[in-house]
C-alpha positions as CSV (number, residue, x, y, z in Angstrom):
1,M,-74.6,-22.3,5.8
2,K,-72.4,-23.6,8.6
3,K,-69.2,-22.6,6.7
4,A,-70.6,-19.1,6.0
5,F,-71.4,-18.7,9.7
6,I,-67.9,-19.6,10.7
7,L,-66.4,-17.1,8.3
8,A,-68.7,-14.3,9.5
9,A,-67.7,-15.1,13.1
10,A,-64.1,-14.9,12.2
11,G,-64.6,-11.6,10.4
12,C,-66.3,-10.1,13.5
13,A,-63.4,-11.3,15.7
14,L,-60.9,-9.5,13.4
15,V,-63.0,-6.3,13.5
16,L,-63.1,-6.4,17.3
17,A,-59.4,-7.1,17.5
18,G,-58.7,-4.1,15.2
19,C,-60.9,-1.9,17.3
20,S,-59.1,-2.9,20.5
21,R,-55.7,-1.7,18.9
22,A,-57.1,1.5,17.5
23,P,-55.5,4.7,18.9
24,A,-57.2,6.4,21.8
25,G,-59.7,9.0,20.8
26,N,-60.5,12.3,22.5
27,G,-62.6,10.6,25.1
28,A,-60.0,7.9,25.9
29,A,-57.4,8.0,28.6
30,P,-54.2,9.8,27.6
31,V,-51.5,7.7,26.1
32,P,-48.3,7.5,28.2
33,V,-45.3,8.6,26.2
34,L,-41.7,9.6,26.6
35,T,-40.6,13.0,25.1
36,A,-37.6,15.1,24.5
37,K,-36.9,18.7,23.4
38,A,-35.6,19.5,20.0
39,A,-32.3,21.4,20.5
40,A,-30.2,23.6,18.4
41,T,-26.6,22.4,18.7
42,N,-23.4,21.8,16.7
43,M,-23.3,18.4,15.0
44,P,-20.2,16.7,13.6
45,V,-20.1,15.5,10.0
46,L,-18.6,12.1,10.0
47,I,-17.5,9.4,7.5
48,D,-20.5,7.0,7.3
49,P,-20.3,4.1,7.9
50,P,-17.4,4.4,10.4
51,P,-14.3,2.6,9.0
52,F,-12.3,0.0,10.9
53,G,-8.6,0.5,11.3
54,H,-5.6,-1.1,12.9
55,V,-3.0,0.3,15.2
56,M,0.6,0.3,14.1
57,P,3.8,1.8,15.6
58,V,5.1,5.0,14.1
59,S,8.5,3.3,14.1
60,M,9.5,-0.4,14.5
61,V,13.2,-1.3,14.8
62,T,14.7,-4.8,14.6
63,I,17.8,-5.1,16.7
64,R,20.6,-7.2,15.2
65,P,24.2,-7.6,16.2
66,Q,26.8,-5.8,14.1
67,I,29.5,-8.0,15.4
68,G,29.4,-11.7,16.4
69,G,30.3,-13.0,19.8
70,T,28.9,-14.1,23.2
71,I,26.3,-12.0,24.9
72,A,27.9,-10.9,28.2
73,T,24.9,-8.9,29.7
74,V,21.3,-8.1,29.0
75,N,20.5,-4.7,30.5
76,F,16.6,-4.6,30.2
77,Q,13.5,-6.6,30.9
78,E,11.2,-7.9,28.3
79,G,8.3,-5.4,27.6
80,Q,10.2,-2.6,29.2
81,E,10.1,0.9,27.9
82,V,13.5,2.2,26.9
83,K,14.9,5.6,25.8
84,K,17.1,6.3,22.9
85,G,20.7,5.5,23.8
86,D,19.8,3.1,26.6
87,L,22.2,0.1,26.8
88,L,20.4,-3.1,25.8
89,F,23.1,-5.8,25.3
90,T,26.8,-6.1,25.8
91,I,28.7,-8.6,23.7
92,D,31.9,-9.9,25.2
93,P,34.4,-7.1,24.3
94,R,37.6,-9.1,25.0
95,P,38.2,-10.4,21.4
96,S,37.7,-6.9,20.0
97,Q,40.0,-5.4,22.7
98,A,42.7,-7.9,21.9
99,A,42.4,-7.2,18.1
100,L,42.6,-3.5,18.7
101,A,45.7,-3.8,20.9
102,R,47.4,-6.0,18.3
103,D,46.7,-3.7,15.4
104,Q,47.6,-0.6,17.4
105,A,51.1,-2.2,18.0
106,Q,51.4,-3.0,14.3
107,L,50.4,0.5,13.4
108,E,53.0,2.0,15.7
109,N,55.7,-0.2,14.0
110,A,54.4,0.8,10.6
111,Q,54.6,4.4,11.5
112,I,58.2,4.0,12.6
113,Q,59.0,2.3,9.4
114,F,57.3,5.0,7.4
115,D,59.2,7.7,9.2
116,R,62.4,6.0,8.4
117,E,61.5,5.6,4.8
118,Q,60.5,9.2,4.7
119,K,64.0,10.3,5.7
120,L,65.6,7.9,3.2
121,F,63.3,9.1,0.5
122,D,64.1,12.7,1.2
123,Q,67.8,11.8,0.8
124,K,66.9,9.9,-2.4
125,L,68.3,6.7,-0.9
126,V,65.0,4.7,-1.6
127,S,62.8,4.7,-4.6
128,Q,59.4,6.2,-4.9
129,D,57.9,2.7,-5.1
130,E,59.5,1.7,-1.8
131,F,58.3,4.9,-0.1
132,D,54.7,4.4,-1.5
133,T,54.7,0.8,-0.2
134,S,55.7,1.9,3.3
135,R,53.0,4.7,3.4
136,S,50.3,2.3,2.1
137,A,51.2,-0.3,4.8
138,R,50.9,2.4,7.5
139,D,47.6,3.7,6.1
140,A,46.1,0.2,5.9
141,L,46.9,-0.5,9.5
142,A,45.5,2.9,10.5
143,A,42.2,1.9,8.8
144,T,42.3,-1.5,10.6
145,V,42.7,0.2,13.9
146,Q,39.7,2.4,13.2
147,S,37.7,-0.7,12.3
148,D,38.8,-2.4,15.5
149,R,37.6,0.7,17.5
150,L,34.2,0.5,15.7
151,N,33.9,-3.2,16.5
152,L,34.6,-2.4,20.1
153,E,31.8,0.1,20.1
154,Y,29.5,-2.5,18.5
155,C,30.0,-4.6,21.5
156,E,27.5,-2.3,23.2
157,I,24.1,-2.4,21.6
158,R,22.0,0.6,22.4
159,A,18.3,1.6,21.7
160,P,18.1,3.6,18.5
161,L,14.8,5.2,19.6
162,D,12.3,5.6,22.4
163,G,10.0,2.6,22.5
164,R,8.8,-0.6,24.1
165,T,10.8,-3.8,23.9
166,G,9.3,-7.0,22.7
167,G,10.2,-10.6,23.5
168,L,13.9,-11.4,24.2
169,Q,15.3,-13.9,21.6
170,F,18.8,-14.4,23.0
171,H,20.0,-14.5,26.6
172,E,23.3,-14.1,28.4
173,G,25.8,-16.7,27.3
174,N,24.3,-17.2,23.8
175,V,26.6,-16.8,20.9
176,V,25.1,-14.5,18.2
177,K,26.0,-14.1,14.6
178,S,26.1,-10.8,12.7
179,P,23.9,-9.8,11.0
180,D,21.6,-12.8,10.8
181,D,20.4,-13.1,14.4
182,V,17.4,-11.0,15.6
183,L,17.9,-10.1,19.2
184,L,14.9,-7.9,19.8
185,K,12.2,-5.7,18.3
186,I,11.3,-2.2,19.6
187,N,8.0,-0.5,18.8
188,Q,7.4,3.2,19.3
189,I,4.0,3.4,20.9
190,H,3.7,7.1,21.7
191,P,2.9,8.6,19.4
192,I,1.3,5.8,17.5
193,Y,-0.6,5.4,14.1
194,V,-4.1,4.2,13.3
195,A,-4.3,3.2,9.7
196,F,-7.7,2.9,8.0
197,G,-9.3,3.1,4.5
198,V,-12.2,5.2,3.3
199,L,-14.1,5.1,0.0
200,E,-12.6,7.2,-2.7
201,R,-15.7,9.4,-2.9
202,Y,-14.7,11.0,0.4
203,L,-11.2,12.0,-0.9
204,P,-12.1,15.4,-2.4
205,E,-13.9,16.5,0.7
206,I,-11.0,15.2,2.9
207,Q,-8.5,17.1,0.8
208,R,-10.5,20.3,0.9
209,Q,-11.0,20.2,4.7
210,M,-7.3,19.4,5.3
211,R,-6.4,22.6,3.5
212,D,-8.4,24.6,6.1
213,H,-7.9,22.8,9.4
214,T,-6.7,19.6,11.1
215,L,-9.2,16.7,10.9
216,A,-10.0,15.1,14.2
217,V,-10.0,11.3,14.5
218,T,-11.2,9.2,17.4
219,A,-10.6,5.4,17.9
220,S,-12.9,3.2,20.0
221,F,-12.8,-0.5,20.7
222,E,-14.5,-3.2,22.8
223,N,-14.2,-2.8,26.6
224,L,-12.9,0.8,26.3
225,T,-13.0,2.7,29.6
226,G,-13.2,6.4,29.6
227,E,-13.1,8.7,26.7
228,P,-12.0,7.3,23.3
229,P,-8.4,8.3,22.3
230,R,-8.3,11.4,20.1
231,G,-5.8,12.0,17.3
232,E,-5.5,13.9,14.0
233,L,-5.3,12.9,10.4
234,T,-1.7,13.1,9.2
235,F,-1.3,10.9,6.1
236,V,-3.3,10.4,2.9
237,D,-1.9,7.8,0.6
238,N,-0.9,8.7,-3.0
239,A,-3.1,6.2,-4.7
240,V,-6.5,4.5,-4.4
241,D,-6.5,0.8,-4.0
242,Q,-8.1,-0.5,-7.3
243,T,-9.2,-3.7,-5.6
244,T,-11.2,-2.1,-2.8
245,G,-11.9,1.4,-4.1
246,K,-10.5,2.8,-0.9
247,I,-7.6,5.1,0.0
248,L,-5.3,4.5,2.9
249,L,-5.3,7.1,5.7
250,K,-3.2,7.3,8.9
251,A,-4.0,9.3,12.0
252,T,-1.5,10.1,14.7
253,F,-2.4,9.7,18.3
254,P,-0.3,10.9,21.3
255,N,-1.2,7.7,23.1
256,T,0.3,8.9,26.4
257,D,-2.2,6.8,28.3
258,K,-1.2,3.7,26.2
259,K,-4.8,2.8,25.4
260,L,-3.8,2.0,21.8
261,W,-1.6,-1.0,21.2
262,P,0.2,-2.2,18.0
263,G,-1.9,-4.7,16.0
264,Q,-5.1,-3.7,17.7
265,F,-8.3,-3.3,15.6
266,V,-10.4,-0.2,16.3
267,Q,-13.5,1.6,15.0
268,V,-12.4,5.0,13.6
269,T,-14.5,8.2,13.6
270,L,-13.2,10.8,11.2
271,Q,-14.8,14.2,11.5
272,L,-15.0,16.1,8.2
273,D,-16.9,19.2,9.3
274,E,-19.4,20.5,11.8
275,L,-23.0,21.7,11.4
276,T,-23.6,24.9,13.4
277,N,-26.9,25.3,15.3
278,A,-28.5,22.2,13.8
279,I,-31.9,21.1,15.0
280,V,-31.3,17.8,16.8
281,V,-33.7,15.2,18.2
282,P,-33.2,11.7,19.6
283,S,-33.1,9.3,16.7
284,Q,-35.9,7.2,18.0
285,A,-38.3,10.2,17.6
286,V,-38.0,9.9,13.8
287,Q,-40.7,7.5,12.4
288,T,-41.1,6.3,8.8
289,G,-44.6,6.2,7.2
290,Q,-46.1,5.6,3.8
291,N,-45.4,9.3,2.9
292,G,-41.9,9.5,4.3
293,Q,-40.5,10.4,7.7
294,F,-42.4,12.2,10.4
295,I,-42.3,13.1,14.1
296,Y,-45.1,13.3,16.7
297,V,-44.9,16.8,18.2
298,V,-46.6,17.5,21.5
299,K,-48.7,20.7,21.4
300,A,-49.6,23.0,24.3
301,D,-52.9,21.2,24.9
302,Q,-51.1,17.9,25.4
303,T,-52.3,16.5,22.1
304,V,-49.9,15.3,19.3
305,E,-49.4,16.5,15.8
306,Q,-47.9,14.3,13.1
307,R,-45.3,16.5,11.5
308,P,-43.6,15.5,8.3
309,V,-39.8,16.2,8.5
310,T,-36.7,16.0,6.5
311,N,-33.8,14.6,8.5
312,G,-30.0,14.6,7.8
313,L,-27.1,12.9,9.4
314,S,-27.1,10.9,12.7
315,Y,-24.5,10.6,15.4
316,Q,-24.6,8.9,18.7
317,N,-28.3,8.2,18.7
318,E,-29.2,11.8,17.7
319,T,-30.5,12.9,14.3
320,V,-30.4,16.3,12.6
321,V,-33.8,17.5,11.3
322,T,-33.2,19.9,8.4
323,K,-36.9,20.8,7.8
324,G,-40.2,20.6,9.7
325,L,-39.1,21.3,13.3
326,A,-38.0,24.2,15.4
327,A,-35.7,24.2,18.5
328,G,-37.6,23.9,21.8
329,E,-40.5,21.9,20.4
330,T,-41.4,18.7,22.3
331,V,-41.2,15.4,20.4
332,V,-42.4,11.9,21.3
333,T,-39.5,9.5,21.6
334,D,-41.4,6.4,22.9
335,G,-45.0,5.2,22.5
336,Q,-45.6,6.3,18.9
337,L,-47.5,3.1,17.9
338,R,-50.5,4.1,20.0
339,L,-50.6,7.6,18.7
340,A,-52.5,9.4,15.9
341,P,-53.0,13.1,15.1
342,G,-55.0,14.8,17.9
343,V,-54.5,12.0,20.5
344,K,-53.9,13.3,24.0
345,V,-50.8,12.1,25.8
346,N,-49.5,11.9,29.3
347,V,-45.7,12.5,29.5
348,K,-44.1,9.9,31.7
349,S,-40.6,9.5,33.2
350,S,-38.5,6.6,32.0
351,I,-39.3,4.6,35.1
352,E,-43.0,5.2,34.8
353,A,-42.9,4.3,31.1
354,A,-41.1,1.0,31.9
355,S,-43.8,0.2,34.5
356,S,-46.5,1.0,32.0
357,T,-44.8,-1.2,29.3
358,N,-44.6,-4.2,31.7
359,S,-48.2,-3.9,32.7
360,T,-49.7,-3.4,29.3
361,G,-47.4,-5.6,27.3
362,G,-45.5,-2.8,25.6
363,S,-46.3,0.8,24.7
364,K,-44.7,0.8,21.3
C-alpha cells in the first residue's frame, strides 16, 4: 500500500506539472510574443550549401635572370605594387658592354674583309668558296653583336605585368645565375580569381543561366568589414572531378579595395536566379510539428491561428513561404512554445520580450 501511495503521489505531481506548462486559455493573460510581417520581395536562388573557395591571382610570374652577373641595383621595395615595364633589378652591365664593344669592332673588320672579297670575287680573282667564307664570317659576327645587344637589355629586369611583389630573394651585390635563380614572384591581385567547386547536379542550371546573363558571386570571410566583395562567374572547367563529384568554377573579382588576398579561404555565394515577389518571413517563424511545418498567424482579434505552410529556400535568416501565407499577414517569430490555436497574444518589442524572458525563465 505504501508503494502504491508513492506512485499515486508522483502521478499527481506530473499532472500538476503538465497543467502548469499548458498554453494559456481564453481567460488567461495574453502570451508575450515577437512578430513580423510577411513581405513580398525578390529572393535570390543560391547554391546550397554555400561552397568554400580559395583566392588565387589571375597571373603569377616568377622573375628569373636571363643573364648571369652581379646585381647592381634593386629598384623596388618588398610588397610594393608595380606597373608593367617598371625597372626591378639592374645587373652589372659592364661585362655585356665590353663584349658588345669587342664584337662590334670585330664585325667592322669582318665587313671590311667582306667588301674586299666582294671586289675580288667580282673580278674573279677569288673563288666562290673564299667569298662565301668571308660572308659567313661577317654574318656570324653580326649575329653575335645582336646577341650582345640583347644581353645588355637583359641587364635591366622589368616587371612583365601589373602586380604586387613578394619577398626579395637576392640583394644588391649578390651574384645570380641564369636561369636557375628565382629573384622574385609577382602576383596580379586586381582583378583576382576565387576558385571553388560545386556538385555536378548544379552544372546544367549553371550552364543554362550563363547563356542568359552573368552569374553574380560574392565572397565572405572571418572578420570581414563592410559589404562582401562581389564578382562574376567567368570560368567553368571542362570536366567533373571523378573523386569529389564536383566541377571547378572561377569567379573574377575587381578587388580594387584589396579585400581578397592570394591563398585566402572564403565562403562563396553563387546566385543562380531570383524569385520575384516571393512571400518571405523570418526563418524563426517557421515551426515543425507532427504534420509538417506551420506558422502562428496573429489575427485581428489578437489571437493566433496555427497555419500549415509550405516553405522553400532560405537566405540570410529569411525563408520563402510558397503556400499558406499572404503578404502583409503578421506572424509570430518568438514565443511559439506557449501558444496554441486561439490563444491571445500581446505583441512585445525586442527589449520587452528579453525582459519577459529573463523574469519567467524563457518564453520559448
